[in-house]
DOKOL-195590 format. One record per residue: z, x, y of N, C-alpha, C, CB in turn; residue in one letter. Coordinates in pm, whole numbers, plus 50000, padded with zeros to 5 digits. Glycine has a CB too. Layout:
BEGIN
ZXYZXYZXYZXYA ...
***
This chain:
BEGIN
499985008049879500004999850002500025008450126501204990550003M 500675020050119500715028550241499355033650284501625040250217D 498445035750183497085040650213496315028950282496335045650078L 496415016350237495755005350298496275003350439495914992950215I 497615003650452498235001250584497805012250683499795000850571L 497665023850631497295035150721495905032950784497305048550642E 494955029150694493635026050744493545013850829492735024650635Y 494325003750790494364991350869494944993751009495194980550795A 495995001851018496595005351149495505012451231497895014751132D 494835022451171493895030851242492675022751303493385041551145E 492155013851218490895007951259491064993051309489905008551141Y 492204986751280492324972551321493634969551394492224963451199I 494774973251329496024967251376496564974051505497074968151265L 496214986751530496644992651655496144985251772496225006551664D 494964979751758494404971051873495044957651883492894968651856A 495694953651767496264939751768497624940051820496274933251629V 498444949951780499854951151827499864957151971500704960251727Y 500894953752045501094959952176501574974452155502144951852261T 501414982952256501724996552244503214999752224501235003252360S 504054989752263505504992152245505984988252107506304984552349D 505104985052014505474982151874504884993651788504914967751826V 505695003551761505155015551682504805011551538506225027251678P 504015020051479503565017751343504715016751243502635028551301R 505775024951271506915025251172507985014351199507605039451175D 507715005351294508674994251319508634985251196508304985951452A 509824982451144509944974651020509364960651034511424973750978I 509504954251149508994941351168507444941151169509534935951295T 506894952251225505404952951222504894955551078504894964451319R 505674963951006505254967250867505334954850779506154978650808Q 506344947350793506534934650715505394925250744507904927650750I 505084923350872504004914250912502674919050863503964912651061T 502394931550884501114937650838500954937050687501034952150884S 501984940750612501904941150465501714927050413503164947450404I 502424917350475502254903150434500824898750444503114893850519S 500234900950562498864896550589497864904050493498494899350742V 498044917050485497154925150404497234921350254497494939850422L 498444918750208498644915050068498014901150036500164914950036T 498224891650127497704878650111496204878550112498214869950214L 495564885250211494104886150218493564893450094493664893550349V 494224904450062493774912549945493894904449815494604925749934G 494954896649797495134888549678494074878249664496464881949679G 493794871149773492724861049770491384867449746492694853149900Y 491134879549804489834886049791489574890449648489754897949884F 490584896749587490474901049451490254890149352491644908349415L 491034879349376490904868049284489574860649299492034858349306Y 489204857749421487974849349443486684857549407487894844349599L 486674870349443485504878549413485364881049264485584891649487T 486514885149204486484888249058486194876548971487784894049015G 486984866048997486734853448915485434847048949487864842848936A 485014847249074483734841349111482574849249044483584841149267G 482614862649044481604870548975481594867248828481854885448995F 482774867748767482794865748618482354851248585484254868548557A 482684841548665482264827848639480744826548644482894818348739Y 480114832348739478664830548759477834839448667478294833548904H 478324851048630477504860248554477944862548407477494873248626F 479204859548373479734862248237480184849648164480904871848245L 480804840748232481424829348169480394819748105482254821948272F 480604816747976479704807047906480004793047951479854808047752D 479094786648028479324773548084479424762847979478254770148179K 478994766047853479074756247743480564753447713478334761547614E 481484763047748482884760447722483394748847798483694772147752L 482794745647909483254733847983483134720547911482504732948108I 482294720547810482084708947729483054707947615480714708747678K 483894718547596484894718047489485924707447508485584730947478H 486304700147401487254689247414488574693247476487504683247280P 488994705947468490224710347526490104715947661490844719847441K 488874716147717488644720947851488894708747943487164727047868F 489844709248033490314697748108489284692748212491614701348176Q 489394679948245488604674748353488984681548485488774659648364K 488004685848560488204693348682489114705348669488744684448784N 488984711848553489844723248531489664734748626489644728048397Q 488414738048655488154749148747488804746548879486654751348766I 488704734848930489284731849064490814732449050488824717349118W 491414727248945492854728348926493344742348920493264721348803K 492584751248850492944765448839492884771948976492004772748740E 491874769849051491724775449181492904770849276490334771349239I 493104757549272494164752549360495504757849323494194737649358T 495824758549192497114764449150497234779049192497284763248999Y 496144786549175496174801049207496394802549353494864808249165S 495654795149434495654796949582497004793249643494544788249647M 497754784649571499144780949618500184790949563499534766049572T 499904797249449500864806949393500774820849456500634808149244S 499564824649500499434838349551500284840649675497984841349583I 500424831749770501324834249886502764836649840501294822349985P 503214829049742504614830949696504774844149629505044819949601V 503774847449547503854860549484503774871749583502774862149383M 503054870049692503054879849798504444882349857502124875549906M 505184870849885506544871949942507444879149847507124858149975L 507314876349720508184882349614507904897149604507964875549474L 506694901049615506234914949604506484923349730504764915049573T 506654916249845506774922949972507784934749972507164912950077L 509024932849917509984944049922509544956549853511234939949863P 508724955149744508224967049676507264974449761507584963449546W 506304967049820505314973249907505974979550032504274962649950F 506954972850084507664978350202508384990950161508684967950263L 509054991550050509705003050007508675015149986510474999749879A 507515011749934506435022149919506065027750057505145015949849D 505775018750149505375023250283506405031350353505035011750366V 507685028050333508785034350404509305046850326509935023950426R 508545051250222508775064150162509755064350044509255073150263G 510035052849987510995052649876510315053849739511815039749881Y 508965053549733508285054349608507935069549587506985044949607S 507315071949472506905085949437505455088249450507295089349295K 504775079849531503385081849560503215093849656502775069149619T 502125100749645501895112249736500445112049784502225126049664Y 500175119049892498875117849965497875128649920499115119050121A 498325140449878497445151849847496965151049710498125164949868E 495655147649692495055146749559494975160649497493635140249566F 495425161749367495475174549300496695182749327494325182249337G 497705177249391498945183249428499565190349307499885172749486K 499545183749193500115189349070499055193548973501025179649006F 497815194849014496735198548925495935186648885497255205448802G 494625188548858493785177748823494105171448685492405182448825F 494585180348593494965174548466496105164548474495325185248374A 497005167248577498135157948599497585144448650499175164048701F 496555146048743495945133348793495465124248674494715136748891E 494755130848586494245123348474495315117748386493345131648395A 496365126248371497525121748285498205109548346498585133448267W 498345108948477499025097748541498235084348511499145100448699T 496965085248505496155072948476496475068348334494585075648491V 496455077648237496805074148097498185068848091496685085948004V 499185075548154500565071448137500805058548210501515082248184W 500155055848322500225043048391499845031348297499305043248514F 498705033248230498205022848145499125019948027496855026648095I 499615030847962500425028247847501835023747886500475040647762F 502395028547989503675024048043503635009048079504025032448167F 502655004848165502554991348200502244982048085501574990048301S 501424986547992501114978947874502364975847792500124986347790D 503194985847778504434984647700505404974247769505134999047688M 505634975947900506534966847968506034952847976506794971648102L 504714951648002504144937948011504244930547880502684938448055I 504054938047767504244931847638505564925747629504054941547530Y 506634932747664508014927547645508324916947744509064938747656W 507884918747867508154908347969507424895347925507664913048115F 506184896847883505314884847839506044878347721503764889447795H 506484885747628507184879947511508424872647551507554890747410R 509194878947641510394873047690510084859147760511074883047789W 508934858547830508504846447895508194835247799507324849147979L 508064838747674507814828347573509144823947508506834833547463H 510244829447554511594823647506511634809047550512894831847568Y 512014799947464511824785647495512254781147635512554777547397P 513444783647674513884779047806513104785847920515384781547823L 512884798347910512104805748012510674800548013512124821347984I 510134798947891508754793847881508574780447954508354792347734Y 509554771647928509424757947991509474759448143510584748047943A 510294768048192510524769248339509384776848405511884776448367L 508884787248343507984796248416506564797648357508614809748421L 506514799748227505194804048173504304792448119505424814048060H 504914781348101504164770148041503004766048134505124757748015K 503144766348266501954762448349500714770848320502294763648497P 500924783348286499704791448259499094787848127500014806548261H 499864783348031499364779147902498764764747904500504779847800H 498774758648019498094745948038496614748048013498344740348180K 496124760048042494674763048026494454768347885494154773548134W 494224759447789494024763747653492654770347629494194751947564I 491674764447689490354770647698490204776247833489234760747667I 490194789647843490314795947975488964797448045490974809647962C 489074798548177487924803148255488434814948340487304791448346S 487504822648405488014833448491488974829448595486924839948557P 488944816548635489824811748743491204809148693489274799148805F 491404808848561492764806948505493574819748509492674801848359S 492924831148544493584844248534494804845348623492614855148569S 494814839548741495814840148833496594826748855495244844848953H 496254817148764496864804148776498194803848702495934793448722A 499164811348761500494812948708501484805648797500844827748697F 502674802648741503834799848822504084813048901505104795148732H 504304812849030504424825149104505494834849052504704821949245P 506604829749005507644838648951507144845248820508974830648925V 506404837948740505784843748622504874854848658505034833448543D 503974852148755503054862748797503734874748853502104857548896G 504824872748928505604883848987506264892048878506674878449085Y 506834885048777507484892848675506534901548594508204883848585I 505334896748573504374904748497503744915548582503294895948439Q 504004915148716503484926448802504564937348818503054920948946S 505794934748777506864944248802506634958148738508154938548751L 506034959348620505774972748566505014981748662505014971648436P 504074976348740503294984748829504174990248937502124977048889Y 505064982248987505984986449094507064996049041506654973949158H 507564993148918508505002548857507865016248844508964997348719F 506625017048806505955029548781506065038748900504515027148748F 505685033749019505675042649137507025046049187504915036549247I 508075038849141509395042349178509955052849077510265029649183M 509375053848961509875063048861509075076248847509895056248731L 507745074848866506845085948836505925089248954506005082748714F 505655102048976504745105949082503295102449046504885120949110P 502545096949147501145093349126500475093949264500985078949059I 499255098249269498545098749396498325084249442497165106649382H 498475082549570498465068849621497065062649605498915068649768R 495975070449615494685065449597494445060649458493725075549634G 494925069049365494825066049220495585053649187495355077649135V 496775051549241497545039449216496775027249275499005040649279F 496315028849394495535017249456494335013449366494985021249604L 493625023549308492455020449224492915013449096491655033549191A 494045018249042494485012048922495054997948945495505020848856L 495694996049065496214982949095495044972549110497074983849226F 493964976649173492804967949180492234965849046491764973449271V 492164976848963491504975448833492274965448739491394989448764A 493584966048745494344956948657494214942548696495804960548656V 493984940148830493734926548869492394921348817493784925349018N 491404930048816490094926048756490194925448605488954936148797Y 491004933848546491224932948399491824919648365492154944448347W 492814915148441493434901848413492374890848419494584898648514T 491434891948512490384882048513489524883348389489554883448637I 489194896048350488284897848238488824892448104487964912448223S 490144892548082490614888047955490744872647950491934894547923I 490364865848063490364851748063488904845448077491264847148177H 487894854948082486574850248117485704845847995485874861048192D 486224846447877485504841947755484334850147724485054827947767G 484184862147782483104870947755483594881747658482544877147886Y 483274880247525483914888147423483174901747406483944880247289F 483454909847504482694923047505483274931747393482824930747651L 484534932247375485174940547274485664931947162486304948647334S 485344935547036485784927746918486534936546828484604921546844Q 486974948246867487744956546778489244952646785487544971546815N 490034958746695491464954546684492384962546773491944956046540S 491854970946859492644979646942492744974147085492044993546943V 491594969747141491554965247280491874950247283490164968147347I 492864947247369493294932947388492404926647499494864932047427N 491154924047464490184918547558490324903647552488714922947526G 489184897647606489164882747609489184876547474487954877747681A 488674883547377488614877447234490064875647189487784887247126L 490904885747199492244885147146493134875747234492854899447138H 492854875947367493654868147453493364853247437493444872447594H 492154850147401491844836247367492684831247256490404834647331S 492984839547158493864835447049495214833047101493894845546938V 495704840947199497034838547258497084824947328497394849747357H 496044821647400496114808447471495974796847371494974807447580H 495384798647258495204787247168496414786347067493824788747091E 496964797747033498044798146930499404802446989497654807946816Q 499494806447116500694807847195501564820547159501534795247179F 501764823447034502824833047000502244845446940503824826846904V 501074848446972500404860846918499704867847035499344857446801Y 499484881347012498634889047108499174888047251497144883847104N 500414893347267501024893647401500634904947490502454893947387Y 499934915247428499634927647505498694925447623499024938047414G 498624935247710497824934747833496494941547812498574941147949Q 496544954347772495274961847755495014964647605495324975247835Y 496034966847528495864970647388496704961747301496234985347366F 496444963147173497234955147071498274963047004496334949346965T 498534975447055499524984646994500884977846968499734996947086L 501464971947076502804966347058502784953346976503434963847193W 501684946546980501604934846891501564939546740500304926046927D 500844950546714500864955346573502224960546531499824966446554H 502904967846626504194973546595505304962546578504564983446707L 505174951946648506254941746649505874928746581506674938646790C 504804929346505504474917646418503924905746487505664913446345G 503444907446608502874895446681501364896246693503494894146824S 500724905346617499264906546625498634895446537498774920946578Y 497604889446595496824879946525495354883346536497114866146575R 494704886746429493284890246434492474877346455492824897646302E 491534877746544490674866146562489764863846441489844867846689P 489344851746415488484848846301487224857546308488094833746297P 486834861846191485574870546182484404862546226485304876146035K 484334850046197483144842046230483504830846330482504835846100T 482544826646407482734816046501483544819246620483324805246437G 483724832446644484524836646755483734846146851485784843446704Y 482404845146844481594852546932481474844847064480244855346870S 480534849147147480474843047279480654827947286479194846347339A 479944819947209480214805547218481234800647117478944798047198P 482174810047081483084806646968483894794146988484024817846943K 484484791547106485274779647124484374767247132486144780947251Q 483204769047202482394757947221481584754447096481514760347335C 481674762046989481014758546865481534745246811481214769546763A 482774742346843483414730146800482594717646851484894729846852D 482034718946973481374707447025480154703746957481094709247159I 479584713046872478384710246800478724703146666477604723146776K 479954701646637480384694646514480604680046541481664700746458T 480554672046431480814657546447482234654746495480574650146313Q 483174663546448484554661546489484714662546635485454671346423E 484094672946696484224674946842483574663546918483604688446884A 482434659046870481754647146936482694635246929480354643446865K 483324633646821484254622346807485434623446907484804621746661K 485904636146917487034638947012486574635447149487504653847007L 485404640147187484874637447327484674622547348483484644847353N 484164615247244483964600947262485314593647272483124595347145K 486254597247185487544590647191488274593847329488434595347066N 488094606047372488764609747499488244600947614488534624947532S 486924598747611486294591247716486794576747715484774591747701A 486934571347586487424557347576488904556047622487284552247429V 489714565547581491184565447614491264566347769492004577947541V 490574574847830490704576947977490364564348050489804588448026H 489504555647991489104543248058490094531948031487694539148012K 491034534247942491934523147906492784519148019492784526647791M 493024506148031493914500848135495384501048093493504486848171D 496224509048164497604510248129498494498848187498104523548175P 497854488748239498634478148310499714471648220497684467148362S 499314469148090500284462948004501494471947978499634459147875E 501324484447969502374493547950503194494848081501824507147903L 502544494648188503284494948323504124482748334502294495648447N 503604470448295504334458448309505574458848215503424446448279R 505364464248091506474465647998507604474048053506004471547868A 507194485048121508164493948182508894487048297507484506948231A 508134480148381508744473048493509724462448453507694466948575A 509414455448341510244444348289511644449248250509554437948167A 511784462348224513084467148177514044469248297512904480548096Q 513454470248419514294472648533515014485848514515284461148554G 516244486548556517104498648543517714501148409518204498048639A 517754489748326518404490748199517454495248090519034477748163E 517214507948084516214512347985516974516447854515354524648043V 518184519747860518914524647745518934512747633520434529347791E 518464517147512518414507947399517514496047423519794503147367D 516664496947518515724486047546514514486847451515244486647695S 513784475947431512534476347350511534486747402511864462347350P 511504488147531510534497947585510974512647552510394495947742F 512234515347555512814528447519512414530947375514394528847538Q 512544521147285512224522647149510754526447125512564510347079Q 509924520647213508494524147202508294538947233507624515347298K 509024543947341508904557647383509534566947277509574559647521L 510644562647216511324571247117510464571846994512744565947082L 509574562646968508674563546857507604574346890508024549546826H 507334577147013506414588047053507074601747036505964586147199C 508334602147086509144614547076510614610347060508954623847204C 511274616346958512584611646923513674616647014512894615446785G 513424622947122514464628347215514774617147314513954641847291S 516044613447319516464603047416516214607147559517934599847399R 516414620047592516154624647725514664623747756516654638647743R 513854626347659512394625847679512054611047715511594630947547W 512604601947635512274587647663512744583047799512894578647557A 513954587547832514534583247969513694588948081516054587947988A 513314601848064512514607948176511094602348180512454623448161E 510534599448068509194593348065509204579348132508704592147917M 510244571948114510354558948176510254559648323511604552548138Y 510834570548383510864572248529509424574848581511834584148570K 508474578948492507154582348534506284570548557506534591048436K 506714559048507505914546948525506124540748658506224537048419F 505024534148712503744531448654502784543648663503144519548723P 501784543248578500784554448569499384547948590500864562248423V 498514556148643497134550848671496254551048545496444559348784R 496394560848461495544562148339496184571348236494144567648377D 495474573548131496004581648022496164596348063495094580647902F 495284600948151495414614848199496754616948272494224618248294A 497084607248361498334608548430499494606848337498424598848541E 499394598848231500464597348128500674610648058500104586348022L 499544617548025499684630547958500284640848050498344635347908C 499874640848175500504650548272501974647848281499854649548415D 502404635148284503844631848286504544637148164504054616748294A 503894635848051504514640947924504724655447926503664637647805A 503724662647983503814677447999505004681148089502484683248059D 505174674048197506264676748285507654674048224506084668748408Q 507694663048148508994660548083509274670747971509034646148025V 508244674647896508434685147793509024697847858507064688547722D 508664701047979509174712748039510654711948080508344715848154G 511224699748077512624697848118513524697147994512764684748205Q 513014697547876513804695647753514604708347720512864692047633L 515804706447678516664717747632516454719947485518174715047660T 517074730047434517034732847291517484720847210517894744947258H 518624715147249519194703647174518264691347188520664700147227Q 517594689747298516614678447310515484680247207516004677647459D 514984692747194513894695147098514414692546956513344709747111W 515604696646925516114694346787516284679346757517484701546766L 516634672046860516754657346847515384651546820517364650846976E 514374656046889512954651546875512484654946731511984658646986A 512714667446688512314671246556512864663446442512654684346536F 514224660046465514974652946358514394638946332516464651646397A 513574633446424513094620146404511864619846315512794613846535A 511314631146274510194632146195510504632846043509444643646237H 509594627745956509754629845810509204643845781508984618445724P 509564648345663509024661145616507504660045593509734665645485R 506814671045611505414671845577505274673345425504734683645651I 504454664945367504314665045218505044653445156504864678245158G 505824655745054506504645444987507714640845071506904650044848R 507644628745125508774623645210509914619945121508344611245296A 511094622345163512334619045083512894605345120513444629845106K 512204599345216512614585545252511414577845309513784585545356K 511464564645305510274556845355509914561545499510564540945353P 508624561645526508164566145661507444554845733507214578545649I 507424555345868506824544945944505294545545942507334545746083K 504704534745993503214533745981502504545146050502704520546039E 502894547946174502184559146245502294571746168502734561446386W 503504575046120503674587346047502874588245917505104589046017E 502794576845854501994576145725500514578745760502154561545652A 500044573045870498664575545910498414590245943498304566846030Q 499404596046011499214610146052499254619145925500354614546156E 500004615845827500114624445709499284619345593501574625645665Q 498294610945618497484605045508496844615345420496404596145563K 496564626945476495894637445398496734642245281495554649145488A 498054640545292498924645245180499054635545066500284648245230T 498564623445092498754612744992497974616044858498264598845053K 496764622144876495974625344755495904639944730494584619844766D 496814647444792496814662344780497174666644635497854668844881A 496704678344599497014683544464498544686044454496194696944434D 499024683744333500454685344308500924699244334500774681744168E 500064708944307500404723244337500604725144483499304732744288E 499764719344570499914720844714501184713944758498694715044790V 501404701844707502674694744745503954702044699502674680544684L 503894708144582505044715444533505294727544627504814720144384D 504234734244668504414746244752504874741444889503074754744763R 504384730244944504884725145072506364721645062504074712945115L 506784715944954508194712344937509044725044937508404704244806E 508584735444866509314747844849509444754244988508594757344747E 508334755345063508374762445189509024754145303506954766545227L 508954740745286509754732445380511244735845376509564717545347N 511774738345251513174742645244513394756245301513654742545103D 512474765245274512594778845334512604778045490511404788245284V 511654769945541511574768345683512894763145740510454759045718Y 513424752745678514674746145732515754756545733515124733545646Y 515864763545625516994773345616516874784445729516994780245471K 515634788445759515424798945858515594794046001514054804745842K 515084781946031515084777346170516024766046201513734773246209F 516514758946099517514748646127516964734646157518344752946240G 515664733146141514994719846163513814719846076514574717146313Y 513204707546060512054706145969510814711546037511834691245927I 509844714345945508554719245990507824708246063507714724345872Y 507464711546185506764701946272505324707146298507554700046409I 504354698446269502954701446298502214688846325502304709046184V 501284689546417500454677346448499514675746326499604679046590C 499874666146240499154665446115497824657746122500024659146014A 497604650646233496394642846244495144651546230496374635646376T 494304647746135493044655346116493224668146028492474659446253G 494374670745981494564683045902494714679345754495824691145953K 494134687845669494294686145524495644691945478493114692945449S 496064688045363497304693145310497254708245295497614686545176A 496194714345238496114729045231496184735845365494864733145162P 495534729245469495574734845602496984734845656494654727345694E 497724724345635499094723545685499974733745609499664708945669M 499704735845487500434745845409500154759945462500064744945261L 498884762745496498524775745546499214778445683496974776745560S 499264768445768499924769545896501444771745872499654756745983I 501964764845778503454767145748503664781645702503994756945634L 502854786445618502994799845569502954810245683501914802645468E 502024807845776501914816745890503114815945980500674813645969T 503604804046007504684802046104505994806546057504784788246142R 506174807745923507354813345869507624827745913507284812545725L 506584834245955506724848146001507254848846144505394855445992R 507274837846216507684837946352509184840446371507294825146415N 509544845646486511004846746521511484832946557511284857046642S 512844830046555513274816546589512884812946731514784815046572P 512914822646826512544819246964511084814946973512794831147057E 510214822746911508804819646909508454806346844508094830246840D 509124804246729508824791846652509274779646727509504792146514E 510364780446801510764768546880509714765346982512114770646950L 509044774847038507994772547133506774766047068507614785647199S 506444770546948505344765346869505614750746825505104774146747V 506794748946780507184735546731507204725646845508564736046664A 507744730446965507724721447080506274717847125508474727947196G 505344727947113503954724947150503354714847055503114737747150A 503724715846924503234706346826503764692146853503624710946685E 505054691846888505664679146927504944672747049507154681346959Q 504564681047144503834676647257502544669947222503584687847345G 501814676247129500564669947076500814656547011499894679046975K 501804656146930502134643546860502494632546960503304645646761I 503314636447058503744626447163502504620447233504704633347272S 501574628647265500394623647336499544614947246499564635247389K 499354618747122498624609147031499284596247018498454614746895L 500634596647020501314583446998501304575447135502854585646944R 501324582347240501114575047372499804568447377501214584547491L 498804575247321497444569447314497504556647232496404579647249E 498244556647123498384544847037499094533647109499134548346910K 500094537147188500744527347273499754520247370501864534247352L 498904527747426497884522447516496954512947440497074533847579L 496674515747316495744507847240496344495047180495184516047133Q 497684494147184498324482547126498034469547211499854485247115Q 
***
């Protein structure tokens, strides 16, 4: 930052400020850094994401069933409102750098050219290591709900989703860069170049352009897996820490090339999803709104609460969802469900999970919706059902609640495979995954409420 401020003072800002405000005045530095950081943040985001969108991003992805309506505009709006807050949070670090508290230096080659090259390598590996752990910590259930979940709203990414973070989330993931210059000497021009480069790298891993398909580089290919499956591939540049810590997930060998996600739209299933989505979005929620209004303030143990509890077994979820009515359409209802999901505590999730029957052989009679969702297990092979029963017990002993998966459209072998994979998760990661599955189930059941 001191290099940018030096040039800005020389060519622009000296003419803006009065002569009695010296360059080293802290109020001037705070004002200048704030403006430069804000303008620079917008410039890097809009130029990088704009370039990637026009020249690299596969526009067919927009047709994917999980690509949201008006998603590009939502991503840009979210980013443009988050960047100013991230600027304010980052200001103390840049101010400390400008005022001489960092280890950046001005003379290139001061410690030899080999050292300059080494600082680049060390910066990349140091920041990759810390970002891995910060990112993984952001997936801890309570932290995830508060900070990181907004970024995972973009399941099918575009370049504009790269900076669409909760501002505190974005700030936390930028801390390794600021830690570096406080701990290690680095030429200020080299640091500036690296800081710009990592911003463009962040855009590149969200642009859907699968340039690298090897198992070392954590490019767009591997990061797409992270956005779709949540608890894998946390790394920033490499997959080293994912390999070391058991969170690496190799992308499928087939169907994951440039149009990998949009390949789904060419299938009958995706066409059906698109058709159903269009029908649901046009449904009139007035009957549901009237049912909510009829309850007045007494929602506890009311018929309407029972309808909501059938969608999600958490009483807090039902109470908070009731407050969201009336709604305009299904999209607004789903947005409300996402917001309420983000408010749930560990105990709320456990209460929601407890309302479900086991996947496979149910030990007690199950309700109509649940039977429909699990209909694939009805005619499943006995061997598959035996294995599901065995691993259901293993899962419960490890995590303390039953295996939750959105069963709609999944075969029994597929649900078994997912269970086998998820048994490798940590308790913290698995709670996030189970919560996401509950969120899918809740929305499917809200759709059924609209159709009643």
